[in-house]
CHARMM-style PDB file with segment names, atoms N, HN, CA, C and O in Angstrom:
ATOM      1  N   UNK     1      58.574   5.282 -60.350  1.00  0.00      PROA
ATOM      2  CA  UNK     1      57.724   6.344 -59.897  1.00  0.00      PROA
ATOM      3  C   UNK     1      58.553   7.620 -59.769  1.00  0.00      PROA
ATOM      4  O   UNK     1      59.652   7.614 -59.214  1.00  0.00      PROA
ATOM      5  N   UNK     2      58.010   8.695 -60.286  1.00  0.00      PROA
ATOM      6  HN  UNK     2      57.117   8.701 -60.737  1.00  0.00      PROA
ATOM      7  CA  UNK     2      58.688   9.992 -60.257  1.00  0.00      PROA
ATOM      8  C   UNK     2      58.141  10.795 -59.097  1.00  0.00      PROA
ATOM      9  O   UNK     2      56.944  10.743 -58.816  1.00  0.00      PROA
ATOM     10  N   UNK     3      58.998  11.534 -58.423  1.00  0.00      PROA
ATOM     11  HN  UNK     3      59.970  11.577 -58.651  1.00  0.00      PROA
ATOM     12  CA  UNK     3      58.543  12.406 -57.350  1.00  0.00      PROA
ATOM     13  C   UNK     3      58.789  13.857 -57.731  1.00  0.00      PROA
ATOM     14  O   UNK     3      59.860  14.212 -58.223  1.00  0.00      PROA
ATOM     15  N   UNK     4      57.797  14.678 -57.499  1.00  0.00      PROA
ATOM     16  HN  UNK     4      56.927  14.389 -57.099  1.00  0.00      PROA
ATOM     17  CA  UNK     4      57.926  16.109 -57.756  1.00  0.00      PROA
ATOM     18  C   UNK     4      57.899  16.836 -56.423  1.00  0.00      PROA
ATOM     19  O   UNK     4      57.266  16.376 -55.473  1.00  0.00      PROA
ATOM     20  N   UNK     5      58.573  17.950 -56.351  1.00  0.00      PROA
ATOM     21  HN  UNK     5      59.087  18.324 -57.123  1.00  0.00      PROA
ATOM     22  CA  UNK     5      58.578  18.739 -55.129  1.00  0.00      PROA
ATOM     23  C   UNK     5      57.372  19.657 -55.113  1.00  0.00      PROA
ATOM     24  O   UNK     5      57.133  20.395 -56.070  1.00  0.00      PROA
ATOM     25  N   UNK     6      56.617  19.613 -54.039  1.00  0.00      PROA
ATOM     26  HN  UNK     6      56.811  19.014 -53.262  1.00  0.00      PROA
ATOM     27  CA  UNK     6      55.484  20.492 -53.866  1.00  0.00      PROA
ATOM     28  C   UNK     6      55.997  21.838 -53.343  1.00  0.00      PROA
ATOM     29  O   UNK     6      57.178  21.963 -53.022  1.00  0.00      PROA
ATOM     30  N   UNK     7      55.145  22.815 -53.258  1.00  0.00      PROA
ATOM     31  HN  UNK     7      54.185  22.713 -53.518  1.00  0.00      PROA
ATOM     32  CA  UNK     7      55.561  24.161 -52.854  1.00  0.00      PROA
ATOM     33  C   UNK     7      56.213  24.175 -51.469  1.00  0.00      PROA
ATOM     34  O   UNK     7      57.095  24.993 -51.209  1.00  0.00      PROA
ATOM     35  N   UNK     8      55.793  23.293 -50.599  1.00  0.00      PROA
ATOM     36  HN  UNK     8      55.076  22.628 -50.811  1.00  0.00      PROA
ATOM     37  CA  UNK     8      56.361  23.255 -49.252  1.00  0.00      PROA
ATOM     38  C   UNK     8      57.551  22.320 -49.146  1.00  0.00      PROA
ATOM     39  O   UNK     8      58.105  22.153 -48.059  1.00  0.00      PROA
ATOM     40  N   UNK     9      57.961  21.702 -50.257  1.00  0.00      PROA
ATOM     41  HN  UNK     9      57.511  21.838 -51.140  1.00  0.00      PROA
ATOM     42  CA  UNK     9      59.139  20.849 -50.241  1.00  0.00      PROA
ATOM     43  C   UNK     9      58.848  19.397 -49.927  1.00  0.00      PROA
ATOM     44  O   UNK     9      59.780  18.598 -49.833  1.00  0.00      PROA
ATOM     45  N   UNK    10      57.585  19.025 -49.761  1.00  0.00      PROA
ATOM     46  HN  UNK    10      56.828  19.674 -49.837  1.00  0.00      PROA
ATOM     47  CA  UNK    10      57.247  17.629 -49.480  1.00  0.00      PROA
ATOM     48  C   UNK    10      57.025  16.896 -50.801  1.00  0.00      PROA
ATOM     49  O   UNK    10      56.442  17.463 -51.724  1.00  0.00      PROA
ATOM     50  N   UNK    11      57.471  15.668 -50.906  1.00  0.00      PROA
ATOM     51  HN  UNK    11      57.946  15.207 -50.156  1.00  0.00      PROA
ATOM     52  CA  UNK    11      57.340  14.958 -52.191  1.00  0.00      PROA
ATOM     53  C   UNK    11      55.891  14.616 -52.520  1.00  0.00      PROA
ATOM     54  O   UNK    11      55.089  14.314 -51.636  1.00  0.00      PROA
ATOM     55  N   UNK    12      55.579  14.671 -53.804  1.00  0.00      PROA
ATOM     56  HN  UNK    12      56.230  14.916 -54.521  1.00  0.00      PROA
ATOM     57  CA  UNK    12      54.265  14.295 -54.297  1.00  0.00      PROA
ATOM     58  C   UNK    12      54.457  13.267 -55.402  1.00  0.00      PROA
ATOM     59  O   UNK    12      55.277  13.462 -56.300  1.00  0.00      PROA
ATOM     60  N   UNK    13      53.710  12.179 -55.342  1.00  0.00      PROA
ATOM     61  HN  UNK    13      53.044  12.020 -54.613  1.00  0.00      PROA
ATOM     62  CA  UNK    13      53.859  11.136 -56.338  1.00  0.00      PROA
ATOM     63  C   UNK    13      53.134  11.525 -57.618  1.00  0.00      PROA
ATOM     64  O   UNK    13      52.022  12.052 -57.574  1.00  0.00      PROA
ATOM     65  N   UNK    14      53.761  11.266 -58.748  1.00  0.00      PROA
ATOM     66  HN  UNK    14      54.664  10.837 -58.783  1.00  0.00      PROA
ATOM     67  CA  UNK    14      53.132  11.487 -60.048  1.00  0.00      PROA
ATOM     68  C   UNK    14      52.885  10.116 -60.660  1.00  0.00      PROA
ATOM     69  O   UNK    14      53.826   9.371 -60.932  1.00  0.00      PROA
ATOM     70  N   UNK    15      51.615   9.786 -60.876  1.00  0.00      PROA
ATOM     71  HN  UNK    15      50.850  10.391 -60.655  1.00  0.00      PROA
ATOM     72  CA  UNK    15      51.250   8.451 -61.332  1.00  0.00      PROA
ATOM     73  C   UNK    15      50.393   8.533 -62.586  1.00  0.00      PROA
ATOM     74  O   UNK    15      49.745   9.545 -62.850  1.00  0.00      PROA
ATOM     75  N   UNK    16      50.403   7.433 -63.362  1.00  0.00      PROA
ATOM     76  HN  UNK    16      50.930   6.611 -63.147  1.00  0.00      PROA
ATOM     77  CA  UNK    16      49.548   7.341 -64.548  1.00  0.00      PROA
ATOM     78  C   UNK    16      48.097   7.062 -64.158  1.00  0.00      PROA
ATOM     79  O   UNK    16      47.173   7.512 -64.836  1.00  0.00      PROA
ATOM     80  N   UNK    17      47.898   6.327 -63.079  1.00  0.00      PROA
ATOM     81  HN  UNK    17      48.649   5.961 -62.528  1.00  0.00      PROA
ATOM     82  CA  UNK    17      46.550   5.996 -62.639  1.00  0.00      PROA
ATOM     83  C   UNK    17      46.438   6.243 -61.144  1.00  0.00      PROA
ATOM     84  O   UNK    17      47.308   5.824 -60.381  1.00  0.00      PROA
ATOM     85  N   UNK    18      45.383   6.914 -60.720  1.00  0.00      PROA
ATOM     86  HN  UNK    18      44.676   7.254 -61.340  1.00  0.00      PROA
ATOM     87  CA  UNK    18      45.227   7.270 -59.314  1.00  0.00      PROA
ATOM     88  C   UNK    18      44.190   6.414 -58.594  1.00  0.00      PROA
ATOM     89  O   UNK    18      43.949   6.606 -57.402  1.00  0.00      PROA
ATOM     90  N   UNK    19      43.574   5.472 -59.308  1.00  0.00      PROA
ATOM     91  HN  UNK    19      43.770   5.316 -60.276  1.00  0.00      PROA
ATOM     92  CA  UNK    19      42.494   4.696 -58.703  1.00  0.00      PROA
ATOM     93  C   UNK    19      42.979   3.900 -57.489  1.00  0.00      PROA
ATOM     94  O   UNK    19      42.302   3.876 -56.461  1.00  0.00      PROA
ATOM     95  N   UNK    20      44.131   3.255 -57.593  1.00  0.00      PROA
ATOM     96  HN  UNK    20      44.681   3.275 -58.428  1.00  0.00      PROA
ATOM     97  CA  UNK    20      44.632   2.466 -56.468  1.00  0.00      PROA
ATOM     98  C   UNK    20      45.101   3.366 -55.336  1.00  0.00      PROA
ATOM     99  O   UNK    20      44.964   3.008 -54.166  1.00  0.00      PROA
ATOM    100  N   UNK    21      45.655   4.530 -55.666  1.00  0.00      PROA
ATOM    101  HN  UNK    21      45.767   4.820 -56.616  1.00  0.00      PROA
ATOM    102  CA  UNK    21      46.107   5.436 -54.614  1.00  0.00      PROA
ATOM    103  C   UNK    21      44.931   6.016 -53.830  1.00  0.00      PROA
ATOM    104  O   UNK    21      45.059   6.313 -52.642  1.00  0.00      PROA
ATOM    105  N   UNK    22      43.793   6.176 -54.494  1.00  0.00      PROA
ATOM    106  HN  UNK    22      43.690   5.935 -55.459  1.00  0.00      PROA
ATOM    107  CA  UNK    22      42.616   6.700 -53.803  1.00  0.00      PROA
ATOM    108  C   UNK    22      42.123   5.707 -52.762  1.00  0.00      PROA
ATOM    109  O   UNK    22      41.598   6.107 -51.723  1.00  0.00      PROA
ATOM    110  N   UNK    23      42.286   4.423 -53.030  1.00  0.00      PROA
ATOM    111  HN  UNK    23      42.712   4.098 -53.874  1.00  0.00      PROA
ATOM    112  CA  UNK    23      41.777   3.397 -52.121  1.00  0.00      PROA
ATOM    113  C   UNK    23      42.735   3.076 -50.976  1.00  0.00      PROA
ATOM    114  O   UNK    23      42.407   2.249 -50.126  1.00  0.00      PROA
ATOM    115  N   UNK    24      43.903   3.704 -50.929  1.00  0.00      PROA
ATOM    116  HN  UNK    24      44.170   4.376 -51.620  1.00  0.00      PROA
ATOM    117  CA  UNK    24      44.886   3.400 -49.891  1.00  0.00      PROA
ATOM    118  C   UNK    24      44.452   3.868 -48.507  1.00  0.00      PROA
ATOM    119  O   UNK    24      44.847   3.284 -47.498  1.00  0.00      PROA
ATOM    120  N   UNK    25      43.636   4.929 -48.459  1.00  0.00      PROA
ATOM    121  HN  UNK    25      43.315   5.403 -49.278  1.00  0.00      PROA
ATOM    122  CA  UNK    25      43.224   5.495 -47.176  1.00  0.00      PROA
ATOM    123  C   UNK    25      41.806   6.026 -47.339  1.00  0.00      PROA
ATOM    124  O   UNK    25      41.460   6.556 -48.394  1.00  0.00      PROA
ATOM    125  N   UNK    26      40.992   5.889 -46.313  1.00  0.00      PROA
ATOM    126  HN  UNK    26      41.274   5.458 -45.455  1.00  0.00      PROA
ATOM    127  CA  UNK    26      39.584   6.284 -46.469  1.00  0.00      PROA
ATOM    128  C   UNK    26      39.378   7.789 -46.509  1.00  0.00      PROA
ATOM    129  O   UNK    26      38.310   8.251 -46.910  1.00  0.00      PROA
ATOM    130  N   UNK    27      40.378   8.563 -46.103  1.00  0.00      PROA
ATOM    131  HN  UNK    27      41.246   8.187 -45.778  1.00  0.00      PROA
ATOM    132  CA  UNK    27      40.269  10.024 -46.130  1.00  0.00      PROA
ATOM    133  C   UNK    27      40.766  10.640 -47.433  1.00  0.00      PROA
ATOM    134  O   UNK    27      40.704  11.859 -47.593  1.00  0.00      PROA
ATOM    135  N   UNK    28      41.258   9.824 -48.372  1.00  0.00      PROA
ATOM    136  HN  UNK    28      41.308   8.834 -48.242  1.00  0.00      PROA
ATOM    137  CA  UNK    28      41.754  10.359 -49.645  1.00  0.00      PROA
ATOM    138  C   UNK    28      40.617  10.957 -50.455  1.00  0.00      PROA
ATOM    139  O   UNK    28      39.538  10.374 -50.562  1.00  0.00      PROA
ATOM    140  N   UNK    29      40.874  12.127 -51.024  1.00  0.00      PROA
ATOM    141  HN  UNK    29      41.751  12.601 -50.937  1.00  0.00      PROA
ATOM    142  CA  UNK    29      39.880  12.807 -51.859  1.00  0.00      PROA
ATOM    143  C   UNK    29      40.473  13.047 -53.245  1.00  0.00      PROA
ATOM    144  O   UNK    29      41.647  13.394 -53.377  1.00  0.00      PROA
ATOM    145  N   UNK    30      39.654  12.861 -54.267  1.00  0.00      PROA
ATOM    146  HN  UNK    30      38.701  12.579 -54.160  1.00  0.00      PROA
ATOM    147  CA  UNK    30      40.070  13.103 -55.633  1.00  0.00      PROA
ATOM    148  C   UNK    30      39.599  14.510 -56.018  1.00  0.00      PROA
ATOM    149  O   UNK    30      38.408  14.807 -55.930  1.00  0.00      PROA
ATOM    150  N   UNK    31      40.524  15.375 -56.443  1.00  0.00      PROA
ATOM    151  HN  UNK    31      41.492  15.134 -56.514  1.00  0.00      PROA
ATOM    152  CA  UNK    31      40.218  16.786 -56.718  1.00  0.00      PROA
ATOM    153  C   UNK    31      40.771  17.156 -58.081  1.00  0.00      PROA
ATOM    154  O   UNK    31      41.888  16.769 -58.423  1.00  0.00      PROA
ATOM    155  N   UNK    32      39.996  17.905 -58.867  1.00  0.00      PROA
ATOM    156  HN  UNK    32      39.088  18.219 -58.589  1.00  0.00      PROA
ATOM    157  CA  UNK    32      40.467  18.434 -60.150  1.00  0.00      PROA
ATOM    158  C   UNK    32      40.803  19.901 -59.987  1.00  0.00      PROA
ATOM    159  O   UNK    32      39.974  20.698 -59.547  1.00  0.00      PROA
ATOM    160  N   UNK    33      42.048  20.255 -60.353  1.00  0.00      PROA
ATOM    161  HN  UNK    33      42.721  19.607 -60.710  1.00  0.00      PROA
ATOM    162  CA  UNK    33      42.467  21.653 -60.302  1.00  0.00      PROA
ATOM    163  C   UNK    33      43.308  21.958 -61.517  1.00  0.00      PROA
ATOM    164  O   UNK    33      44.301  21.280 -61.781  1.00  0.00      PROA
ATOM    165  N   UNK    34      42.911  22.982 -62.262  1.00  0.00      PROA
ATOM    166  HN  UNK    34      42.105  23.533 -62.047  1.00  0.00      PROA
ATOM    167  CA  UNK    34      43.672  23.466 -63.417  1.00  0.00      PROA
ATOM    168  C   UNK    34      44.015  22.347 -64.400  1.00  0.00      PROA
ATOM    169  O   UNK    34      45.131  22.288 -64.915  1.00  0.00      PROA
ATOM    170  N   UNK    35      43.053  21.466 -64.657  1.00  0.00      PROA
ATOM    171  HN  UNK    35      42.146  21.515 -64.239  1.00  0.00      PROA
ATOM    172  CA  UNK    35      43.252  20.398 -65.628  1.00  0.00      PROA
ATOM    173  C   UNK    35      44.060  19.217 -65.120  1.00  0.00      PROA
ATOM    174  O   UNK    35      44.334  18.291 -65.883  1.00  0.00      PROA
ATOM    175  N   UNK    36      44.444  19.224 -63.863  1.00  0.00      PROA
ATOM    176  HN  UNK    36      44.222  19.977 -63.243  1.00  0.00      PROA
ATOM    177  CA  UNK    36      45.180  18.109 -63.283  1.00  0.00      PROA
ATOM    178  C   UNK    36      44.320  17.442 -62.220  1.00  0.00      PROA
ATOM    179  O   UNK    36      43.440  18.069 -61.629  1.00  0.00      PROA
ATOM    180  N   UNK    37      44.585  16.180 -61.990  1.00  0.00      PROA
ATOM    181  HN  UNK    37      45.299  15.671 -62.470  1.00  0.00      PROA
ATOM    182  CA  UNK    37      43.834  15.428 -60.995  1.00  0.00      PROA
ATOM    183  C   UNK    37      44.766  15.168 -59.817  1.00  0.00      PROA
ATOM    184  O   UNK    37      45.887  14.689 -59.993  1.00  0.00      PROA
ATOM    185  N   UNK    38      44.295  15.485 -58.623  1.00  0.00      PROA
ATOM    186  HN  UNK    38      43.385  15.874 -58.480  1.00  0.00      PROA
ATOM    187  CA  UNK    38      45.098  15.323 -57.415  1.00  0.00      PROA
ATOM    188  C   UNK    38      44.391  14.396 -56.436  1.00  0.00      PROA
ATOM    189  O   UNK    38      43.162  14.345 -56.379  1.00  0.00      PROA
ATOM    190  N   UNK    39      45.190  13.668 -55.670  1.00  0.00      PROA
ATOM    191  HN  UNK    39      46.188  13.709 -55.716  1.00  0.00      PROA
ATOM    192  CA  UNK    39      44.698  12.952 -54.499  1.00  0.00      PROA
ATOM    193  C   UNK    39      45.219  13.734 -53.298  1.00  0.00      PROA
ATOM    194  O   UNK    39      46.425  13.939 -53.163  1.00  0.00      PROA
ATOM    195  N   UNK    40      44.315  14.169 -52.432  1.00  0.00      PROA
ATOM    196  HN  UNK    40      43.335  14.003 -52.542  1.00  0.00      PROA
ATOM    197  CA  UNK    40      44.745  14.896 -51.238  1.00  0.00      PROA
ATOM    198  C   UNK    40      44.204  14.175 -50.015  1.00  0.00      PROA
ATOM    199  O   UNK    40      43.166  13.516 -50.070  1.00  0.00      PROA
ATOM    200  N   UNK    41      44.928  14.312 -48.912  1.00  0.00      PROA
ATOM    201  HN  UNK    41      45.771  14.847 -48.867  1.00  0.00      PROA
ATOM    202  CA  UNK    41      44.527  13.705 -47.660  1.00  0.00      PROA
ATOM    203  C   UNK    41      44.927  14.674 -46.549  1.00  0.00      PROA
ATOM    204  O   UNK    41      46.114  14.864 -46.285  1.00  0.00      PROA
ATOM    205  N   UNK    42      43.949  15.275 -45.907  1.00  0.00      PROA
ATOM    206  HN  UNK    42      42.984  15.120 -46.122  1.00  0.00      PROA
ATOM    207  CA  UNK    42      44.245  16.284 -44.891  1.00  0.00      PROA
ATOM    208  C   UNK    42      44.756  15.673 -43.594  1.00  0.00      PROA
ATOM    209  O   UNK    42      45.505  16.318 -42.860  1.00  0.00      PROA
ATOM    210  N   UNK    43      44.359  14.432 -43.300  1.00  0.00      PROA
ATOM    211  HN  UNK    43      43.750  13.908 -43.896  1.00  0.00      PROA
ATOM    212  CA  UNK    43      44.818  13.796 -42.069  1.00  0.00      PROA
ATOM    213  C   UNK    43      46.245  13.273 -42.203  1.00  0.00      PROA
ATOM    214  O   UNK    43      47.018  13.321 -41.245  1.00  0.00      PROA
ATOM    215  N   UNK    44      46.598  12.773 -43.392  1.00  0.00      PROA
ATOM    216  HN  UNK    44      45.970  12.735 -44.169  1.00  0.00      PROA
ATOM    217  CA  UNK    44      47.924  12.201 -43.608  1.00  0.00      PROA
ATOM    218  C   UNK    44      48.467  12.703 -44.941  1.00  0.00      PROA
ATOM    219  O   UNK    44      48.259  12.048 -45.963  1.00  0.00      PROA
ATOM    220  N   UNK    45      49.162  13.854 -44.965  1.00  0.00      PROA
ATOM    221  HN  UNK    45      49.330  14.385 -44.135  1.00  0.00      PROA
ATOM    222  CA  UNK    45      49.577  14.486 -46.219  1.00  0.00      PROA
ATOM    223  C   UNK    45      50.556  13.674 -47.057  1.00  0.00      PROA
ATOM    224  O   UNK    45      50.813  14.044 -48.203  1.00  0.00      PROA
ATOM    225  N   UNK    46      51.112  12.586 -46.538  1.00  0.00      PROA
ATOM    226  HN  UNK    46      50.903  12.285 -45.608  1.00  0.00      PROA
ATOM    227  CA  UNK    46      52.053  11.821 -47.349  1.00  0.00      PROA
ATOM    228  C   UNK    46      51.366  11.044 -48.469  1.00  0.00      PROA
ATOM    229  O   UNK    46      52.044  10.474 -49.324  1.00  0.00      PROA
ATOM    230  N   UNK    47      50.047  11.012 -48.479  1.00  0.00      PROA
ATOM    231  HN  UNK    47      49.496  11.475 -47.785  1.00  0.00      PROA
ATOM    232  CA  UNK    47      49.313  10.322 -49.534  1.00  0.00      PROA
ATOM    233  C   UNK    47      49.000  11.229 -50.730  1.00  0.00      PROA
ATOM    234  O   UNK    47      48.153  10.883 -51.553  1.00  0.00      PROA
ATOM    235  N   UNK    48      49.665  12.376 -50.837  1.00  0.00      PROA
ATOM    236  HN  UNK    48      50.353  12.657 -50.168  1.00  0.00      PROA
ATOM    237  CA  UNK    48      49.406  13.272 -51.962  1.00  0.00      PROA
ATOM    238  C   UNK    48      49.886  12.635 -53.266  1.00  0.00      PROA
ATOM    239  O   UNK    48      50.908  11.950 -53.298  1.00  0.00      PROA
ATOM    240  N   UNK    49      49.122  12.877 -54.348  1.00  0.00      PROA
ATOM    241  HN  UNK    49      48.292  13.433 -54.321  1.00  0.00      PROA
ATOM    242  CA  UNK    49      49.525  12.376 -55.656  1.00  0.00      PROA
ATOM    243  C   UNK    49      48.912  13.273 -56.717  1.00  0.00      PROA
ATOM    244  O   UNK    49      47.946  13.995 -56.468  1.00  0.00      PROA
ATOM    245  N   UNK    50      49.500  13.208 -57.913  1.00  0.00      PROA
ATOM    246  HN  UNK    50      50.284  12.621 -58.115  1.00  0.00      PROA
ATOM    247  CA  UNK    50      49.047  14.052 -59.028  1.00  0.00      PROA
ATOM    248  C   UNK    50      49.046  13.239 -60.299  1.00  0.00      PROA
ATOM    249  O   UNK    50      49.896  12.368 -60.486  1.00  0.00      PROA
ATOM    250  N   UNK    51      48.099  13.516 -61.174  1.00  0.00      PROA
ATOM    251  HN  UNK    51      47.409  14.223 -61.022  1.00  0.00      PROA
ATOM    252  CA  UNK    51      48.067  12.914 -62.508  1.00  0.00      PROA
ATOM    253  C   UNK    51      47.886  14.036 -63.525  1.00  0.00      PROA
ATOM    254  O   UNK    51      47.029  14.905 -63.361  1.00  0.00      PROA
ATOM    255  N   UNK    52      48.704  14.006 -64.580  1.00  0.00      PROA
ATOM    256  HN  UNK    52      49.400  13.300 -64.713  1.00  0.00      PROA
ATOM    257  CA  UNK    52      48.594  14.987 -65.650  1.00  0.00      PROA
ATOM    258  C   UNK    52      49.453  16.211 -65.477  1.00  0.00      PROA
ATOM    259  OT1 UNK    52      49.436  17.103 -66.325  1.00  0.00      PROA
TER     260      UNK     52
END
C-alpha cells in the first residue's frame, strides 16, 4: 500500500479498490472530485483514501 501526503501532512491511502475501505466505518462517504474517487470521514479522518 502506498501512502501519499495530503495538504495538511496527514497520510492518505491510495488503493486500487475502495469498496472494502468504504465499509470499514459507517461514516465513510464516497466522493468524486476532479476525476478521482475519495473516501472521506469527518468523524475519523484517518480513514481517508483515494483512487485514481
